[in-house]
C-alpha positions as CSV (number, residue, x, y, z in Angstrom):
1,M,0.0,0.0,0.0
2,A,1.2,3.5,-0.9
3,R,2.1,5.9,1.9
4,D,-0.4,8.7,2.2
5,G,1.9,11.5,3.4
6,G,0.5,11.3,6.9
7,Q,-3.3,11.4,6.8
8,G,-6.3,11.7,4.6
9,R,-7.4,10.0,1.4
10,Q,-5.2,8.8,-1.4
11,P,-6.6,9.8,-4.8
12,W,-4.2,8.0,-7.1
13,P,-5.0,4.4,-7.9
14,D,-1.4,3.6,-8.8
15,A,2.1,5.1,-9.0
16,K,1.8,5.7,-12.7
17,S,-1.1,8.1,-12.4
18,F,0.6,10.0,-9.6
19,Y,3.9,10.5,-11.5
20,E,2.2,11.4,-14.7
21,E,0.4,14.2,-13.0
22,R,3.3,15.4,-10.8
23,D,6.1,15.3,-13.4
24,Q,4.3,16.7,-16.5
25,R,6.1,20.0,-16.4
26,T,9.6,18.6,-16.0
27,E,8.9,16.2,-18.9
28,L,8.4,19.3,-21.1
29,E,12.1,20.1,-20.6
30,V,13.5,16.6,-20.1
31,A,12.2,14.4,-22.9
32,G,11.5,10.9,-21.8
33,L,12.1,11.7,-18.1
34,H,10.6,8.4,-17.0
35,R,13.4,6.5,-18.6
36,Y,15.7,8.0,-16.0
37,V,13.7,8.3,-12.8
38,Y,14.6,4.7,-11.8
39,T,18.3,5.4,-11.8
40,P,19.5,4.4,-8.3
41,I,20.5,7.5,-6.3
42,E,22.7,7.6,-3.2
43,I,23.1,10.5,-0.9
44,H,25.9,10.0,1.7
45,I,26.1,12.3,4.7
46,D,29.5,11.9,6.3
47,P,29.0,10.7,9.9
48,E,32.0,12.7,11.1
49,C,30.3,16.0,10.3
50,A,26.6,15.1,10.4
51,S,26.1,16.9,13.7
52,D,27.1,20.2,12.0
53,I,24.0,22.3,11.3
54,S,25.3,23.3,7.8
55,V,25.7,19.7,6.9
56,Q,22.2,19.0,8.1
57,R,20.8,21.8,6.1
58,M,22.5,20.5,2.9
59,A,21.3,17.0,3.6
60,L,17.7,18.0,4.2
61,L,17.3,20.0,1.0
62,S,19.3,17.7,-1.3
63,S,17.3,14.7,-0.1
64,N,14.0,16.5,-0.3
65,L,14.6,17.9,-3.8
66,T,15.8,14.5,-5.1
67,A,12.7,12.8,-3.8
68,R,10.7,15.2,-6.0
69,W,11.6,13.2,-9.1
70,A,13.7,10.1,-8.4
71,R,12.0,6.8,-7.4
72,K,14.9,4.8,-6.0
73,I,16.9,6.7,-3.4
74,R,19.2,5.6,-0.5
75,V,20.2,8.2,2.0
76,S,23.1,7.1,4.2
77,V,22.7,9.1,7.4
78,P,23.4,8.4,11.0
79,D,20.5,8.6,13.5
80,I,21.7,11.8,15.3
81,P,19.7,14.6,16.8
82,L,18.7,17.6,14.7
83,C,20.2,20.9,15.4
84,P,17.9,23.7,16.5
85,P,16.1,25.3,14.7
86,L,15.8,22.3,12.3
87,D,13.9,20.4,15.0
88,R,11.0,22.9,15.3
89,F,8.7,20.8,13.0
90,G,8.3,17.8,15.3
91,D,11.2,15.7,14.2
92,K,14.0,14.9,16.6
93,T,16.6,13.3,14.4
94,L,18.1,14.1,11.1
95,K,17.1,10.6,9.8
96,A,13.5,11.1,10.9
97,R,13.1,14.5,9.2
98,I,14.7,13.3,5.9
99,E,12.4,10.3,5.9
100,R,9.3,12.3,6.6
101,E,9.9,14.9,4.0
102,M,10.8,12.4,1.3
103,N,7.6,10.3,2.0
104,E,5.5,13.5,2.0
105,A,6.9,14.4,-1.4
106,D,6.3,10.9,-2.9
107,P,4.0,8.3,-1.5
108,F,5.2,5.7,-3.9
109,G,8.9,6.1,-3.9
110,A,11.3,3.3,-2.9
111,F,13.3,5.1,-0.3
112,E,15.9,3.7,2.2
113,I,17.1,6.1,4.9
114,G,19.7,5.0,7.4
115,P,23.3,3.8,7.4
116,V,24.3,2.2,4.1
117,E,27.0,-0.4,4.6
118,I,27.7,-1.3,1.0
119,A,27.3,1.3,-1.8
120,N,25.7,0.5,-5.1
121,E,28.4,0.8,-7.7
122,E,25.8,1.7,-10.3
123,A,24.3,4.5,-8.3
124,V,24.6,8.2,-9.0
125,R,26.1,9.4,-5.7
126,L,26.2,12.7,-3.9
127,R,28.4,13.1,-0.8
128,I,27.8,15.8,1.8
129,G,30.6,17.0,4.0
130,M,34.3,17.1,2.9
131,V,36.3,15.5,5.7
132,E,39.6,13.7,5.9
133,A,38.5,10.1,6.6
134,T,35.7,9.5,4.1
135,G,36.2,5.9,3.1
136,P,36.1,4.7,-0.6
137,A,34.6,7.1,-3.1
138,G,34.1,6.9,-6.9
139,R,35.7,9.3,-9.3
140,E,32.2,10.4,-10.5
141,D,30.9,11.1,-7.0
142,Y,30.1,14.8,-6.4
143,W,30.9,16.5,-3.0
144,I,29.3,19.6,-1.6
145,D,30.2,21.6,1.5
146,V,30.2,25.2,2.7
147,K,32.4,27.7,4.5
148,G,31.1,31.0,5.6
149,W,29.3,32.6,2.7
150,S,30.9,30.2,0.1
151,V,29.5,27.1,-1.6
152,L,32.1,24.4,-2.4
153,G,31.7,21.6,-4.8
154,R,34.2,19.0,-6.1
155,R,34.1,15.8,-8.1
156,G,36.2,12.7,-7.5
157,S,37.5,10.2,-5.0
158,V,39.8,12.7,-3.2
159,V,38.7,16.2,-2.1
160,P,40.3,18.8,0.2
161,P,38.8,18.7,3.6
162,V,36.7,21.6,5.1
163,R,37.9,22.2,8.6
164,S,35.6,25.0,9.6
165,R,32.2,25.7,8.2
166,N,30.4,28.4,10.2
167,A,28.2,29.0,7.1
168,T,25.2,31.1,6.6
169,A,21.9,29.2,6.4
170,A,21.2,30.4,2.9
171,T,24.7,29.3,1.7
172,A,24.1,25.7,3.0
173,F,20.7,25.5,1.4
174,L,22.2,26.8,-1.9
175,A,24.8,24.0,-1.7
176,G,22.1,21.4,-1.1
177,A,20.3,22.6,-4.2
178,I,23.4,22.6,-6.3
179,G,24.2,19.0,-5.2
180,A,20.6,18.0,-6.1
181,A,21.1,19.6,-9.5
182,D,24.2,17.6,-10.3
183,V,22.5,14.3,-9.3
184,F,19.6,15.3,-11.6
185,K,21.8,16.1,-14.6
186,R,23.8,12.9,-14.3
187,A,20.7,10.8,-13.9
188,I,18.9,12.2,-17.0
189,G,22.0,11.5,-19.1
190,H,23.7,14.8,-19.6
191,R,27.2,14.7,-21.0
192,R,30.0,14.6,-18.5
193,D,31.3,18.0,-19.5
194,H,27.8,19.4,-18.7
195,W,27.8,18.1,-15.1
196,I,28.4,20.5,-12.3
197,G,32.1,21.3,-12.1
198,D,34.3,22.5,-9.3
199,V,32.5,25.2,-7.4
200,N,34.0,27.9,-5.2
201,W,31.2,30.5,-5.0
202,P,31.5,33.2,-2.4
203,T,27.9,34.5,-2.3
204,W,29.0,37.6,-0.4
205,D,30.3,39.2,-3.6
206,H,29.6,36.5,-6.2
207,C,33.2,36.4,-7.4
208,F,32.7,32.9,-8.7
209,G,35.8,30.7,-8.9
210,A,38.0,33.3,-7.0
211,E,41.0,32.0,-5.1
212,A,40.3,31.2,-1.4
213,T,42.3,34.1,-0.1
214,G,39.8,35.4,2.3
215,E,39.2,38.7,0.6
216,H,35.8,37.4,-0.7
217,D,34.6,36.3,2.7
218,G,31.6,38.1,4.1
219,P,31.0,39.2,7.7
220,V,29.6,36.9,10.4
221,L,25.8,37.0,10.6
222,P,24.1,37.6,13.9
223,A,22.6,34.6,15.5
224,L,19.1,35.9,14.8
225,V,18.3,37.9,11.7
226,D,15.4,40.5,11.9
227,F,13.9,41.1,8.4
228,G,11.2,43.5,9.7
229,S,7.8,43.7,8.1
230,V,7.9,41.7,4.8
231,L,5.4,41.2,1.9
232,L,5.9,37.9,0.1
233,A,3.8,38.3,-3.1
234,G,3.7,34.8,-4.5
235,V,3.9,31.5,-2.6
236,G,4.5,29.3,-5.6
237,A,7.7,27.4,-6.4
238,V,10.2,30.1,-5.4
239,G,8.1,31.6,-2.6
240,S,7.5,28.3,-0.9
241,S,11.1,27.4,-1.3
242,L,12.0,30.6,0.4
243,L,9.8,29.8,3.3
244,Y,11.3,26.3,3.6
245,I,14.8,27.9,3.9
246,L,13.6,30.5,6.4
247,G,12.3,27.6,8.5
248,G,15.9,26.3,8.8
249,M,17.3,29.5,10.4
250,E,16.7,31.8,13.4
251,F,14.9,34.8,12.2
252,R,12.3,37.3,13.2
253,S,9.7,38.9,10.9
254,R,6.2,40.1,10.5
255,M,5.2,38.6,7.2
256,T,2.3,39.0,4.8
257,L,1.7,36.2,2.3
258,L,-0.2,36.9,-0.9
259,D,-1.3,34.3,-3.4
260,Q,-4.4,33.2,-5.3
261,D,-3.6,29.5,-5.9
262,C,-4.1,26.2,-4.1
263,V,-1.5,23.5,-4.0
264,D,-1.8,20.9,-6.8
265,V,0.1,17.8,-7.6
266,S,2.4,19.5,-10.1
267,N,3.7,21.8,-7.3
268,L,5.2,18.7,-5.6
269,N,7.8,18.4,-8.4
270,R,9.6,21.7,-7.5
271,S,8.7,22.9,-4.0
272,P,10.4,21.4,-0.9
273,L,7.6,22.8,1.3
274,F,4.4,21.3,-0.2
275,S,3.3,17.8,0.7
276,V,1.1,15.2,-0.9
277,Q,-1.6,16.0,1.6
278,D,-1.5,19.7,0.7
279,A,-2.2,18.7,-2.9
280,V,-4.9,16.1,-2.0
281,N,-6.8,18.7,0.1
282,C,-6.2,21.6,-2.3
283,R,-4.9,23.7,0.5
284,R,-4.3,27.4,-0.2
285,K,-0.6,28.1,-0.6
286,T,-0.9,31.0,1.7
287,D,-2.4,28.8,4.4
288,V,0.4,26.2,4.1
289,G,3.0,28.9,4.2
290,A,1.3,30.5,7.3
291,A,1.3,27.2,9.2
292,W,5.0,26.8,8.4
293,L,5.9,30.3,9.6
294,K,3.8,29.9,12.8
295,R,6.0,27.0,13.7
296,C,8.9,29.4,13.4
297,E,7.1,31.8,15.8
298,C,6.8,34.3,13.1
299,E,3.9,36.8,12.9
300,V,2.0,36.2,9.7
301,Q,-1.1,37.3,7.9
302,T,-2.5,35.9,4.6
303,L,-4.2,37.6,1.7
304,Y,-6.0,35.3,-0.8
305,G,-6.4,36.6,-4.3
306,P,-4.5,38.3,-7.1
307,W,-2.0,41.1,-6.7
308,H,-4.3,43.6,-8.3
309,E,-7.0,43.0,-5.7
310,H,-4.7,43.9,-2.8
311,A,-2.1,46.2,-4.3
312,G,-3.8,49.5,-3.3
313,R,-4.0,48.5,0.4
314,L,-0.5,47.0,0.5
315,S,1.0,50.3,-0.9
316,C,-0.3,52.0,2.2
317,D,1.0,49.5,4.7
318,A,4.2,50.2,6.6
319,L,6.3,47.5,5.0
320,D,10.1,47.2,5.1
321,L,10.5,44.8,2.2
322,W,8.6,43.6,-0.8
323,I,9.5,40.2,-2.2
324,S,7.7,40.2,-5.6
325,L,7.5,36.7,-7.0
326,T,4.4,36.9,-9.2
327,N,4.1,38.6,-12.6
328,E,0.5,37.7,-13.4
329,G,-1.0,40.5,-15.3
330,G,2.3,42.2,-15.7
331,V,2.7,43.0,-11.9
332,W,6.4,43.7,-12.2
333,A,5.7,46.5,-14.6
334,E,3.5,48.3,-12.1
335,V,5.3,47.7,-8.8
336,P,7.3,51.0,-8.8
337,F,4.1,53.0,-9.2
338,H,2.9,51.8,-5.8
339,L,5.9,53.5,-4.3
340,P,7.4,50.4,-2.7
341,P,10.2,50.0,-0.1
342,V,13.3,47.9,-1.0
343,T,12.0,45.3,-3.4
344,F,13.4,41.9,-4.3
345,H,12.4,39.5,-7.1
346,G,13.4,36.0,-8.0
347,T,12.5,33.8,-10.9
348,T,13.5,30.8,-13.0
349,T,13.6,30.5,-16.8
350,S,11.8,28.0,-19.0
351,G,14.9,25.9,-19.1
352,W,17.9,25.8,-16.7
353,G,18.3,29.4,-15.5
354,A,17.5,31.2,-12.2
355,A,17.9,34.8,-11.2
356,V,17.4,37.2,-8.4
357,G,17.3,41.0,-8.2
358,R,17.3,43.8,-5.6
359,H,15.8,47.2,-6.2
360,I,16.6,50.0,-3.8
361,P,14.4,52.9,-4.7
362,R,16.2,56.0,-5.9
363,I,19.6,54.2,-6.0
364,E,19.0,51.2,-8.2
365,D,16.9,50.3,-11.2
366,C,13.3,49.3,-10.7
367,T,11.3,46.3,-11.9
368,V,10.0,48.2,-14.8
369,C,13.4,48.7,-16.4
370,R,14.9,45.4,-15.2
371,L,12.1,43.1,-16.2
372,P,9.9,43.0,-19.4
373,R,6.7,44.7,-20.1
374,P,3.3,42.9,-19.4
375,Q,3.3,41.2,-22.8
376,A,6.7,39.5,-22.2
377,E,8.0,37.0,-19.7
378,F,11.4,37.1,-18.0
379,R,13.9,34.6,-19.5
380,G,17.3,35.4,-18.0
381,P,20.6,35.7,-19.9
382,C,20.5,32.3,-21.5
383,A,16.8,32.2,-22.3
384,E,14.8,29.3,-23.5
385,G,11.7,29.8,-25.6
386,N,8.2,29.0,-24.5
387,I,7.2,25.4,-24.6
388,A,3.7,24.8,-26.0
389,L,1.8,21.5,-25.7
390,S,0.2,22.1,-29.0
391,E,-1.0,24.9,-31.3
392,N,-4.2,25.1,-29.3
393,H,-2.6,25.4,-25.9
394,A,-1.1,28.5,-24.3
395,P,2.7,28.3,-23.7
396,V,3.7,26.7,-20.3
397,R,6.8,26.9,-18.3
398,A,8.8,23.8,-17.9
399,S,10.1,23.0,-14.4
400,L,13.3,21.5,-13.1
401,P,13.1,20.3,-9.5
402,F,16.1,22.3,-8.1
403,L,15.8,25.7,-9.8
404,S,13.3,27.2,-7.5
405,A,15.3,26.4,-4.5
406,V,18.4,27.9,-6.1
407,S,16.5,31.2,-6.7
408,A,15.1,31.1,-3.2
409,A,18.5,30.5,-1.5
410,L,20.0,33.4,-3.5
411,L,17.1,35.6,-2.4
412,V,17.7,34.8,1.3
413,T,21.4,35.4,0.8
414,E,20.6,38.9,-0.6
415,L,18.1,39.6,2.2
416,Q,20.7,38.7,4.8
417,K,23.1,41.3,3.4
418,L,20.7,44.1,4.5
419,E,22.0,43.5,8.0
420,F,25.3,45.2,7.1
421,D,26.4,48.7,6.2
422,G,27.1,49.1,2.5
423,A,24.6,46.5,1.4
424,Q,23.9,48.7,-1.7
425,L,27.5,48.2,-2.8
426,S,27.1,44.5,-3.6
427,P,25.7,43.4,-7.0
428,N,22.0,43.7,-7.3
429,A,21.4,41.2,-10.2
430,V,22.6,37.6,-10.1
431,F,22.0,35.1,-12.9
432,V,23.0,31.4,-13.1
433,D,22.5,28.8,-15.7
434,F,22.7,25.0,-15.2
435,R,22.2,23.7,-18.7
436,Y,25.9,23.3,-19.2
437,G,26.8,22.7,-15.6
438,L,27.5,25.8,-13.6
439,P,30.3,27.4,-15.6
440,T,30.0,30.8,-13.9
441,V,27.8,33.3,-12.1
442,I,26.8,36.6,-13.7
443,A,26.6,39.3,-11.0
444,R,26.0,42.9,-12.0
445,T,24.9,46.2,-10.6
446,F,22.2,48.3,-12.2
447,G,21.7,51.9,-11.2
448,A,18.6,54.0,-11.4
449,N,17.6,55.0,-14.9
450,N,16.4,58.6,-15.2
451,T,14.6,57.8,-18.5
452,C,12.5,55.1,-16.8
453,P,9.1,56.3,-15.5
454,G,9.3,53.7,-12.7
455,C,12.6,55.0,-11.5
456,R,11.4,58.6,-11.8
457,I,8.3,58.2,-9.8
458,V,10.1,57.0,-6.6
459,T,12.0,60.2,-6.6
460,L,8.8,62.1,-5.8
461,P,8.4,63.4,-2.2
462,R,5.3,61.3,-1.9
463,W,7.5,58.2,-1.8
464,M,8.5,59.1,1.7
465,N,4.9,58.5,2.8
466,H,4.9,55.0,1.4
467,G,8.2,53.0,0.8
468,G,10.2,55.7,2.6
469,R,8.8,54.7,6.0
470,G,10.6,51.3,6.0
471,R,13.6,50.4,8.2
472,Y,15.9,50.4,5.1
473,V,15.1,53.9,4.0
474,S,18.7,55.0,4.7
475,L,19.8,52.9,1.7
476,S,17.9,55.2,-0.6
477,Q,19.6,58.4,0.5
478,I,21.3,60.0,-2.4
């Protein structure tokens, strides 16, 4: 009998019907996906460092995301206690939380969670935690780890050990998503030179591949990050991934969640937050997000409906940050005209790209000049065209399981930087593309454009009565 994700009815008569409904969007991008989903996958969490919170964060997200598409997974993990705050959702051990999340993502999967004595030589293998005594490893195994603000990735049987992690939460979750990406690429049959290569990604300044001299290290984050009053407009793939990541760190916020959709089965393919039961019961995405945030002792309110229904009221609220993740009806083209505070956006492309952006009013560009007009859709620097099911269907966006988590982790990374003086000096546009591995990271800074109506309108004195009331108003001082 199939697992039911915890409670309630099971609407799928068999595994085939469940997978066809869940994986339809990914199959648009990966032709014949079902030929590859039975590839055996192994995720090994090194027992010597499994009690480190960064290692646990990487392990949780990489296992969760892999369970969103793969059917045969072994996770080698010791049965050790979860570090706070990872234990706030009712699980006491790392093994228990990994097992619960994987089963909630896929009620039909063949999952084995616990110490693995003998590795399957045919498996695609991800190793988490670079330590000295790792035991035998294959030359195709991929390793992920973190240090401070930097994501580290290596391939092979021998890797340099990481002796001190002390990593930010967002960095660890980003590493977990990158590890899941490499497993996915290998399993679907990408060429070896398109696998994820060696990674040294200091997310403080995004100088990808820089020598580890220390000059790209960021400051130490406070134990508890206060984001202030936040609007999260869009609790879909990126927004729900962002909430999942926030749930793995100590933070304080008053958060407003806005979305008009309910969870459906296709959401299970790319969101680490949503469960089978959320889809079975057609729960509102805002309600699922609110329940998650309340477990984090976060103040939260929900608004159900489209952006246009609530935009007028929201523009009058004393909010510190807007995280704009929805572009239905061309929302991004009108955001500046509501005189917002500091605004962030995050998105994925139809293929293998992800991007995030920051918009500090009066200093940086706005969403009107960064993003396309209502008739267009953001595609990123290495865009893929729309994918249409047929001439009689509207174009749809393909989905890859790890991309939304990449975008969300980058968003949290950029949010964290607001804790420090000079935040506006860091790049405000970050683009990545995974189709050919992760050859580089494009990080740029865009300033305000005096020919753009959106940039001009936030220079009006009236802006001070709206976005200018936020805690980050000093960033906009010219």
